[in-house]
C-alpha positions, 0 to 999 in steps of 0.5 A: 854282820853280827860278829857277836854270834861268833865265839871269842876264839873265832873272832880272834882267828878272823882278826889274825888272818886279816892282819896276816893276809888282809887289806882294808879298802874304803871308798868314801864317795860310795860309802863302801867298806871292804876287807879283802883277804888273799889266799893261795888258790891251791893250798888254802882251799880249806882255809877259804871254806872255813873263813866263808863258814865263819862269816856266814855264821854271823850273817855275812856272805863272802864274795870269792874270786879266783885271780891267777893262782890266788883266791880272793875273799871280799867282805863288804861290811862296815861293821867288820871293817870297824871291828878290825880297826878296833884291834889293829892300827895300820900306820904307813911307813914313811914313803913306803907302800908298806903299813906297820900293824900295831895291835891295840889293847892287847892287855885286855885280850883273853886267852881264847881270843889270843889263841884264835889270833895266833891260829889265824896268823899261822894260817896266813903268815905261817906254817906247821913244821912237819916232824920226822915221823907223823905229826907236827914239829912246831909252828912258824909265823913270819912277818916283815913287821918287827913291831907285830913280831914283838907283840906276838911274842909278848902275847904268847909270853902272857899265855905261857907259850914259849917262842923262839924269835930271830931276824932273818936278813937273808935275801937281796940287800934291798929286801926287808928283813923278816921277823920269825917266831917259832912255837916249839913242838912241846908248846904246840903239842900243849895247844893242840886241844885249843888251837883253831887253825886249818894248817894245824888240822892238816897235820894233826888229823882232826878239826880245830876245837872252839 
């Protein structure tokens, strides 16, 4: 797999959606390296097709399977597995089954890569808010990882993208609080010509630009 065939924004997008909806699985005995991405089988068909096209563009076919109401993309690739770990560190949180995601070397990320990453996060852990009239009314990214939320906020700030952040502690007492990052309508409008995001395409009426 030659990820260098992709534009920086496309590489950032792949990283963003993997951080949001992906998991890394390694079978040491078999020498297998698997990245698995789980999407909604009904709502996210456009995202699934777009992801497959990006991987095929860099020479990697994707295994796609329907499981219940989900569509699962499996990418058997040591190079992509390693690429993810060059940019993200997964740390287990004590005895919990959850892993904290820490972005690496974010000060070296350029604007294109960062915008792609944000678009991938929206397609995985976020949504575009519908306006009262036609068009969109901002974007929201939700994560249970406060550390990831803080880093996304700082990434946006570095690119002069205003965001509103808050903790949502609603739900059952034993549920982890959610970290919610909102990109206001005006700032999202300013990103329309740059953002690579299929959920944005649904509301804006045109393809994401690369």
